Structures are given as C-alpha cells and as structure tokens.
DRENVOLO-84150 format. One record per residue (C-alpha): residue number from 0; residue in three letters; chain; x, y, z. Coordinates in steps of 0.02 Angstrom, whole numbers, plus 50000, padded with zeros to 5 digits. Each point is the difference from the previous one (the first is absolute). Layout:
- NUM | Ala | A | X | Y | Z
...
# end
This chain:
- 0 | Met | A | 49566 | 49060 | 50104
- 1 | Gly | A | 49946 | 50070 | 50158
- 2 | Ser | A | 49870 | 50090 | 50068
- 3 | Ile | A | 50013 | 50187 | 50001
- 4 | Val | A | 50008 | 50106 | 50150
- 5 | Glu | A | 49883 | 50173 | 49982
- 6 | Val | A | 49946 | 50133 | 50087
- 7 | Arg | A | 49826 | 50021 | 49940
- 8 | Ala | A | 49891 | 50164 | 50016
- 9 | Ser | A | 49849 | 49926 | 50059
- 10 | Gly | A | 49918 | 49972 | 50160
- 11 | Glu | A | 50066 | 50084 | 50162
- 12 | Thr | A | 50161 | 49948 | 50054
- 13 | Ser | A | 50156 | 50066 | 50109
- 14 | Glu | A | 50107 | 50008 | 49855
- 15 | Leu | A | 49863 | 50080 | 49873
- 16 | Arg | A | 49981 | 50131 | 50144
- 17 | Ala | A | 50168 | 50062 | 50009
- 18 | Ile | A | 49991 | 49986 | 49797
- 19 | Arg | A | 49868 | 50124 | 50012
- 20 | Met | A | 50075 | 50105 | 50142
- 21 | Glu | A | 50168 | 50017 | 49888
- 22 | Ile | A | 49892 | 50062 | 49836
- 23 | Ala | A | 49888 | 50118 | 50106
- 24 | Ser | A | 50161 | 50057 | 50102
- 25 | Gly | A | 50081 | 50047 | 49841
- 26 | Leu | A | 49859 | 50101 | 49932
- 27 | Leu | A | 49972 | 50109 | 50141
- 28 | Arg | A | 50203 | 50039 | 49994
- 29 | Asn | A | 50027 | 50181 | 49959
- 30 | Gln | A | 50065 | 49937 | 49828
- 31 | Ala | A | 49880 | 49854 | 49955
- 32 | Asp | A | 50066 | 49830 | 49960
- 33 | Ile | A | 49976 | 49840 | 49956
- 34 | Ser | A | 50146 | 49873 | 50007
- 35 | Pro | A | 50040 | 49916 | 49823
- 36 | Lys | A | 49953 | 49834 | 50058
- 37 | Tyr | A | 49816 | 50026 | 49968
- 38 | Phe | A | 50047 | 50023 | 49811
- 39 | Tyr | A | 50002 | 49812 | 50005
- 40 | Asn | A | 49819 | 49925 | 49996
- 41 | Val | A | 49943 | 49896 | 49847
- 42 | Leu | A | 49982 | 50134 | 49876
- 43 | Gly | A | 50167 | 50098 | 50052
- 44 | Ser | A | 50089 | 49840 | 49992
- 45 | Lys | A | 49953 | 49987 | 49824
- 46 | Leu | A | 50025 | 50182 | 49961
- 47 | Phe | A | 50174 | 49992 | 50077
- 48 | Glu | A | 50018 | 49856 | 49846
- 49 | Ala | A | 49951 | 50114 | 49868
- 50 | Ile | A | 50112 | 50139 | 50065
- 51 | Cys | A | 50151 | 49898 | 49991
- 52 | Glu | A | 49951 | 49977 | 49816
- 53 | Leu | A | 50006 | 50192 | 49975
- 54 | Asp | A | 50136 | 50095 | 49888
- 55 | Glu | A | 50033 | 50127 | 50110
- 56 | Tyr | A | 50025 | 49871 | 50159
- 57 | Tyr | A | 50190 | 49949 | 49950
- 58 | Leu | A | 50011 | 49907 | 50194
- 59 | Thr | A | 49929 | 49832 | 49941
- 60 | Arg | A | 50086 | 49988 | 49834
- 61 | Cys | A | 50170 | 50057 | 50075
- 62 | Glu | A | 49998 | 49876 | 50153
- 63 | Ala | A | 49937 | 49850 | 49895
- 64 | Ala | A | 50139 | 50034 | 49863
- 65 | Ile | A | 50149 | 50008 | 50144
- 66 | Phe | A | 49933 | 49832 | 50067
- 67 | Glu | A | 49996 | 49913 | 49820
- 68 | Gln | A | 50177 | 50067 | 49963
- 69 | Val | A | 50081 | 49949 | 50185
- 70 | Lys | A | 49904 | 49829 | 50025
- 71 | Pro | A | 50166 | 49909 | 49985
- 72 | Glu | A | 50084 | 50123 | 50131
- 73 | Leu | A | 49862 | 50002 | 50114
- 74 | Gly | A | 49983 | 49800 | 49993
- 75 | Glu | A | 50178 | 49993 | 50071
- 76 | Lys | A | 49969 | 50144 | 50137
- 77 | Ala | A | 49840 | 49953 | 50060
- 78 | Gly | A | 50035 | 49799 | 50008
- 79 | Lys | A | 49843 | 49881 | 49955
- 80 | Ala | A | 49874 | 49911 | 50102
- 81 | Val | A | 49955 | 50156 | 50082
- 82 | Thr | A | 49853 | 50040 | 50084
- 83 | Leu | A | 49930 | 50140 | 49912
- 84 | Ile | A | 49892 | 50126 | 50085
- 85 | Asp | A | 49913 | 50132 | 49899
- 86 | Leu | A | 49947 | 50143 | 50073
- 87 | Gly | A | 49859 | 50097 | 49904
- 88 | Ala | A | 49985 | 49839 | 49891
- 89 | Gly | A | 49850 | 50077 | 49892
- 90 | Asn | A | 49995 | 49877 | 49860
- 91 | Cys | A | 50164 | 49900 | 50041
- 92 | Glu | A | 50039 | 50047 | 49815
- 93 | Lys | A | 50182 | 50077 | 50057
- 94 | Ala | A | 50035 | 49854 | 50118
- 95 | Ser | A | 49973 | 49870 | 49888
- 96 | Arg | A | 50103 | 50050 | 49865
- 97 | Leu | A | 50157 | 49951 | 50118
- 98 | Phe | A | 49930 | 49831 | 50052
- 99 | Asp | A | 50107 | 49928 | 49864
- 100 | Val | A | 50165 | 50090 | 50086
- 101 | Leu | A | 49962 | 49985 | 50176
- 102 | Gln | A | 49909 | 49844 | 50006
- 103 | Pro | A | 49899 | 50026 | 50159
- 104 | Arg | A | 49957 | 49850 | 50120
- 105 | Gln | A | 49865 | 50099 | 50066
- 106 | Tyr | A | 49892 | 50170 | 49916
- 107 | Val | A | 49932 | 50121 | 50115
- 108 | Pro | A | 49884 | 50129 | 49931
- 109 | Ile | A | 49944 | 50149 | 50109
- 110 | Asp | A | 49880 | 50126 | 49940
- 111 | Ile | A | 49873 | 50111 | 50089
- 112 | Ser | A | 49877 | 49950 | 49860
- 113 | Ala | A | 49954 | 49844 | 50044
- 114 | Ala | A | 49856 | 49972 | 49892
- 115 | Phe | A | 50123 | 50056 | 49847
- 116 | Leu | A | 50138 | 49885 | 50064
- 117 | His | A | 49883 | 49850 | 50014
- 118 | Asp | A | 49983 | 49996 | 49820
- 119 | Ala | A | 50180 | 50040 | 49944
- 120 | Val | A | 50053 | 49853 | 50111
- 121 | Ser | A | 49881 | 49887 | 49910
- 122 | Ala | A | 50048 | 50017 | 49849
- 123 | Leu | A | 50184 | 49986 | 50046
- 124 | Gln | A | 49980 | 49832 | 50107
- 125 | Ala | A | 49928 | 49910 | 49841
- 126 | Gln | A | 50173 | 50061 | 49923
- 127 | Tyr | A | 50121 | 49946 | 50143
- 128 | Pro | A | 49892 | 49845 | 50046
- 129 | Ala | A | 50151 | 49933 | 50115
- 130 | Leu | A | 50058 | 50195 | 50085
- 131 | Pro | A | 49924 | 50033 | 50195
- 132 | Ile | A | 49912 | 50152 | 49955
- 133 | Leu | A | 49945 | 50071 | 50168
- 134 | Pro | A | 49889 | 50182 | 49953
- 135 | Leu | A | 49985 | 50109 | 50164
- 136 | Gly | A | 49866 | 50138 | 49963
- 137 | Leu | A | 50072 | 50140 | 50135
- 138 | Asp | A | 50049 | 50169 | 50035
- 139 | Phe | A | 50220 | 49991 | 50033
- 140 | Ser | A | 50005 | 50168 | 49985
- 141 | Glu | A | 50001 | 50038 | 50208
- 142 | His | A | 50058 | 49832 | 50059
- 143 | Leu | A | 50045 | 49816 | 49910
- 144 | Ala | A | 49933 | 49868 | 50112
- 145 | Leu | A | 50043 | 49842 | 49866
- 146 | Pro | A | 49894 | 49838 | 50078
- 147 | Ala | A | 50114 | 49855 | 50022
- 148 | Gln | A | 49951 | 49903 | 49843
- 149 | Val | A | 50129 | 50126 | 49930
- 150 | Gln | A | 50180 | 49915 | 49973
- 151 | Gln | A | 50104 | 50065 | 50111
- 152 | Asn | A | 50185 | 49990 | 49912
- 153 | Arg | A | 50041 | 50084 | 49844
- 154 | Arg | A | 49873 | 50132 | 50021
- 155 | Leu | A | 50025 | 50113 | 49829
- 156 | Phe | A | 49865 | 50142 | 50020
- 157 | Phe | A | 49979 | 50071 | 49815
- 158 | Tyr | A | 49937 | 50188 | 50002
- 159 | Pro | A | 49975 | 50055 | 49821
- 160 | Gly | A | 49923 | 50155 | 49901
- 161 | Ser | A | 50081 | 50130 | 50123
- 162 | Ser | A | 49877 | 49956 | 50139
- 163 | Leu | A | 50119 | 50040 | 50129
- 164 | Gly | A | 49977 | 50191 | 49936
- 165 | Asn | A | 49823 | 50001 | 50084
- 166 | Phe | A | 50086 | 50030 | 50150
- 167 | Ala | A | 50076 | 50157 | 50061
- 168 | Pro | A | 50180 | 49962 | 50038
- 169 | Leu | A | 50006 | 49964 | 50190
- 170 | Gln | A | 49842 | 49886 | 49968
- 171 | Ala | A | 50099 | 49912 | 49858
- 172 | Leu | A | 50154 | 49982 | 50129
- 173 | Gln | A | 49882 | 49930 | 50138
- 174 | Phe | A | 49902 | 49887 | 49855
- 175 | Leu | A | 50174 | 49928 | 49938
- 176 | Arg | A | 50037 | 49989 | 50178
- 177 | Arg | A | 49841 | 49868 | 50030
- 178 | Leu | A | 50040 | 49911 | 49842
- 179 | Arg | A | 50183 | 49962 | 50081
- 180 | His | A | 49938 | 49946 | 50153
- 181 | Ala | A | 49864 | 49875 | 49923
- 182 | Gly | A | 50122 | 49939 | 49874
- 183 | Gly | A | 50120 | 49924 | 50128
- 184 | Pro | A | 50198 | 49994 | 49975
- 185 | Asp | A | 49991 | 49942 | 49833
- 186 | Ala | A | 49867 | 50114 | 49939
- 187 | Ala | A | 50010 | 50092 | 49828
- 188 | Leu | A | 49918 | 50139 | 49906
- 189 | Leu | A | 49979 | 50022 | 49833
- 190 | Ile | A | 49923 | 50160 | 49952
- 191 | Gly | A | 49964 | 50143 | 49865
- 192 | Ile | A | 50010 | 50195 | 50035
- 193 | Asp | A | 49945 | 50119 | 49880
- 194 | Leu | A | 50159 | 50136 | 49974
- 195 | Val | A | 50011 | 50206 | 49998
- 196 | Lys | A | 49961 | 50052 | 49808
- 197 | Asn | A | 49946 | 50149 | 49895
- 198 | Val | A | 49835 | 50059 | 50098
- 199 | Lys | A | 49874 | 49989 | 49828
- 200 | Arg | A | 50055 | 49816 | 49984
- 201 | Leu | A | 49954 | 49967 | 50197
- 202 | Glu | A | 49846 | 50093 | 49977
- 203 | Ala | A | 49926 | 49916 | 49850
- 204 | Ala | A | 50025 | 49843 | 50074
- 205 | Tyr | A | 49869 | 50051 | 50140
- 206 | Asp | A | 49882 | 50085 | 49881
- 207 | Asp | A | 49984 | 49927 | 49847
- 208 | Ser | A | 49915 | 50064 | 49853
- 209 | Leu | A | 49852 | 49872 | 49993
- 210 | Gly | A | 49955 | 50028 | 50160
- 211 | Val | A | 50033 | 49833 | 50099
- 212 | Thr | A | 50109 | 50057 | 50143
- 213 | Ala | A | 49852 | 50127 | 50024
- 214 | Ala | A | 49868 | 49879 | 50005
- 215 | Phe | A | 50131 | 49884 | 50112
- 216 | Asn | A | 50002 | 50132 | 50117
- 217 | Arg | A | 49827 | 50053 | 50011
- 218 | Asn | A | 49950 | 49796 | 50033
- 219 | Ile | A | 50079 | 50043 | 50172
- 220 | Leu | A | 49839 | 50088 | 50055
- 221 | Ser | A | 49886 | 49859 | 49930
- 222 | His | A | 50091 | 49884 | 50116
- 223 | Val | A | 50003 | 50113 | 50161
- 224 | Asn | A | 49800 | 50007 | 49972
- 225 | Ala | A | 49993 | 49819 | 50012
- 226 | Ile | A | 50098 | 49997 | 50150
- 227 | Leu | A | 49956 | 50133 | 50095
- 228 | Gly | A | 49818 | 50055 | 49944
- 229 | Ser | A | 50035 | 50161 | 49929
- 230 | Asn | A | 49933 | 50076 | 49853
- 231 | Phe | A | 50152 | 50074 | 49887
- 232 | Asn | A | 49925 | 50022 | 49835
- 233 | Val | A | 50154 | 49988 | 49873
- 234 | Gln | A | 49931 | 50112 | 49868
- 235 | Asp | A | 50037 | 50135 | 50151
- 236 | Trp | A | 50191 | 49969 | 49999
- 237 | Arg | A | 50117 | 50043 | 49859
- 238 | His | A | 50186 | 49898 | 49993
- 239 | Ile | A | 50163 | 50099 | 50046
- 240 | Ala | A | 50185 | 49935 | 49979
- 241 | Leu | A | 50146 | 50126 | 50022
- 242 | Phe | A | 50177 | 49971 | 50053
- 243 | Asn | A | 50056 | 50084 | 50166
- 244 | Ala | A | 50186 | 50030 | 49971
- 245 | Glu | A | 50038 | 50040 | 50166
- 246 | Gln | A | 49947 | 49814 | 50074
- 247 | Ser | A | 50048 | 49918 | 49829
- 248 | Arg | A | 49845 | 49922 | 49975
- 249 | Ile | A | 49831 | 49999 | 49878
- 250 | Glu | A | 49849 | 50041 | 50106
- 251 | Met | A | 49832 | 49950 | 49947
- 252 | His | A | 49841 | 50076 | 50055
- 253 | Leu | A | 49809 | 49993 | 49989
- 254 | Glu | A | 49953 | 50207 | 49975
- 255 | Ala | A | 49820 | 50041 | 50040
- 256 | Arg | A | 49889 | 50095 | 49835
- 257 | Asn | A | 49890 | 50105 | 50115
- 258 | Ala | A | 49964 | 50003 | 50165
- 259 | Val | A | 49933 | 49826 | 50068
- 260 | Thr | A | 49968 | 49923 | 50172
- 261 | Val | A | 50043 | 49820 | 50042
- 262 | Arg | A | 49889 | 49885 | 50125
- 263 | Trp | A | 50037 | 49841 | 50071
- 264 | Pro | A | 49934 | 49907 | 50165
- 265 | Gly | A | 50044 | 50107 | 50133
- 266 | Gly | A | 50110 | 50137 | 49917
- 267 | Ala | A | 50010 | 50118 | 49849
- 268 | Arg | A | 50114 | 50125 | 49929
- 269 | Ala | A | 49949 | 50158 | 49876
- 270 | Phe | A | 50116 | 50033 | 49860
- 271 | Ala | A | 50011 | 50168 | 49915
- 272 | Ala | A | 50041 | 50009 | 49831
- 273 | Glu | A | 50169 | 49960 | 49955
- 274 | Asp | A | 50044 | 49908 | 50149
- 275 | Arg | A | 50101 | 49861 | 49989
- 276 | Ile | A | 50014 | 49806 | 50077
- 277 | His | A | 50182 | 49935 | 49964
- 278 | Thr | A | 49994 | 49819 | 49968
- 279 | Glu | A | 50177 | 49935 | 49952
- 280 | Asn | A | 50176 | 50063 | 49998
- 281 | Ser | A | 50127 | 49917 | 49898
- 282 | Tyr | A | 50179 | 50039 | 50050
- 283 | Lys | A | 50139 | 50000 | 49848
- 284 | Tyr | A | 50181 | 49966 | 50051
- 285 | Thr | A | 50175 | 50004 | 49962
- 286 | Glu | A | 50097 | 49838 | 49990
- 287 | Gln | A | 50121 | 50050 | 50145
- 288 | Arg | A | 49843 | 50049 | 50112
- 289 | Phe | A | 49915 | 49865 | 49980
- 290 | Leu | A | 50156 | 49870 | 50015
- 291 | Asp | A | 50023 | 50095 | 50183
- 292 | Leu | A | 49832 | 49976 | 50046
- 293 | Leu | A | 50023 | 49815 | 49974
- 294 | Arg | A | 50145 | 49999 | 50082
- 295 | Glu | A | 49927 | 50108 | 50158
- 296 | Ala | A | 49852 | 49851 | 50006
- 297 | Gly | A | 50129 | 49863 | 50014
- 298 | Phe | A | 50014 | 49948 | 49822
- 299 | Gly | A | 50165 | 49998 | 49899
- 300 | Lys | A | 50120 | 49888 | 49886
- 301 | Thr | A | 49867 | 50085 | 49863
- 302 | Ala | A | 50004 | 49976 | 49817
- 303 | Cys | A | 49919 | 50146 | 49918
- 304 | Trp | A | 49936 | 50009 | 49812
- 305 | Thr | A | 49914 | 50147 | 49887
- 306 | Asp | A | 49950 | 50026 | 49833
- 307 | Glu | A | 50094 | 50094 | 49853
- 308 | Glu | A | 49907 | 50169 | 50024
- 309 | Asn | A | 50049 | 49981 | 50202
- 310 | Leu | A | 49788 | 50016 | 50034
- 311 | Phe | A | 49999 | 49850 | 50127
- 312 | Leu | A | 50093 | 49897 | 50115
- 313 | Val | A | 49976 | 49815 | 50038
- 314 | Cys | A | 50104 | 49948 | 50150
- 315 | His | A | 50027 | 49819 | 50088
- 316 | Ala | A | 50080 | 50027 | 50170
- 317 | Lys | A | 50034 | 49884 | 50156
- 318 | Ala | A | 49983 | 50000 | 50188
- 319 | Ile | A | 50142 | 50058 | 50100
# end
C-alpha cells in the first residue's frame, strides 16, 4: 500500500493559508457559502455513509443495482487491466465491487478526507494483497495533478454517486475536460448522474426524516471551525433543502435560527435570523443533456444504462 498524500489543517503552510482564505472569502460574500468539499472530515464521511443507507436516499441503491445488472456489458465496454482512478473514493466500496469485472492493475482511490481514506484502504489492501493501491488524499475539484506513480495508460476515471452534480454546468464541463486531459489519448470515464424527477422525491432524498442529512450539513461548521479557527455553534443553524426548478438543482443551506456573529482570526460576519449559508448544489440532468456535456468535454463512444424507474443514469465514455 502506498503512502497517502494529505492536506493537513495543522501548522501554517501556504496551502493551509489558501484554504483559510477560500473559506473566509465564501463567508464574507453577499450570499455566504461554504464549498461542499468541506463536508468530508472523518465524521462527515461517516455521516455520508449513513445517508447512503437511508430509505429516502435512492441514489446509492439505484446506482448499485445498475452496476450489478450491467456488469457483463460493462466488462466488454471498459475492458480489463485498467488503471482505476476512483474520484471521491470514500470507503472504496463502490469501486471494489467492480474489481472482478475490471481487474485493475492499479487502483488509485482519491479523497479529500485522507484519514478516512487511510482506514478504508488498510482494510481493502488486506482483501486484495496483490493489487497495487496508491491512495491520494487531495482536493481534485480545482485541479488534478496525478503523481508519476499513477500508471499512464488505460486510465479509467470512476466518478459515481452523482458527485458531478455538485458542480455548476460550466464547472462540470471544465472538470470533465481536466479528466480528459489527465487521462491521455486512451482515457475513459465511468460516471453516475442523477436524473430530473418528481420534486417531492428529490427533496426527501436531501432532507430525510431521521435528520442524518441535517447532521451532515451542520457538521460542515465544525470542520470549518477546525480549519479556520471560527466559533460557529452548530445549534444556531438549521438545515434547509429545496429544489430550484429554474436551475434544475437541489440546494442545501444552513439558516441562522437567530442573530449571530461568527468570528475567526482576522475576520467576522454578522448573520441576521434566517440568513443562510449556501453549502451545496446538486444539479439534476436529463439523459440527452448529460450526453451533450460529455461530448463537449471530449468523451464519446458512450454506453449508458438506467434503472426501471429512470431515476439514475450510469455512463461509460471514451476519449474522442
């Protein structure tokens, strides 16, 4: 097992200063925001695992069922002996379910939560001792600089869970183009994306009856406190999830229950009651709109599969 490259929120480094500036700048915007990548500290990653088990959260079940159903066809499309690069790997479970089909010669799980990834990879390496695993703890949302240890040819980027939906459409296009460039001439992409559907079903998936998603959303404030040195009190904030039909996206916000001033070294922000911090967008696509996006990014020769209710879409696409 390779060593994990990690961005650590300790000490004062240029990288950490940039992260703190990014968070502080978001908090000071007219519409305050925090990037959803800061959901994923150790607790946030565990809460997201719990979300994936909820009745309301259909995305994980639909995607898993599609993968299970189309494994033989996927094996034909993707081939074997790929360099499998798992973006936002989490507990590595989704990728490992495809090892028998893809038979990767190298597995490269990438996640911003390096500590969580370390535990997952330790368990996985025990199951697959002969598989070279190179875990990387990094933020790939803005750039993707893969180290030289990542094998060059037949790179297959695996991006499940509709995580691409966190990007605005132009950002999604730019991100996919970065993957196309990083993958080289024989790059391929295996990706899952959520489809447009009934609003009540969409909103329930992001505001479950047990309150797990609310805890996940509010935990971002604890993570920001650890990084920025701020004094957020999570009890001051309520979870909001709504569907913005005009933008075709679910939005998650944190809404102040009462007037509160949040302070951090070098800055502060006063929030009135009902002011919101925007924490996530999750864009929903039609199949044709998503295929157009892939093509514009340089991916074609596309095979797509969906579930019986047409809730979720899985696509394999090759560089063109």
